[in-house]
C-alpha positions, 0 to 999 in steps of 0.5 A: 241764668244758668251760665253763672253756675256753670262758670264759677271761675270768678268767685265772690272773693275774687270780685271783692279783691278786684274792687278793693284793688280798684278802690285802692288805686282810685281813692288817692286820685279822687282825694287829690282832685278834691284837695286841688279843687278846694285849694283852687277855690280857696285861692279864688276867694283870696284873689277876690278879697 
């Protein structure tokens, strides 16, 4: 448990910034996938009617 205090080169702010960066990249992709799946489901519904 002591290794964490011995190695303070990864601060909380750095970790948060990395997480924010990842979220910034993945959110548009996730939104696009959700949007595409909604479009496909709408098209399927239209096709069946």
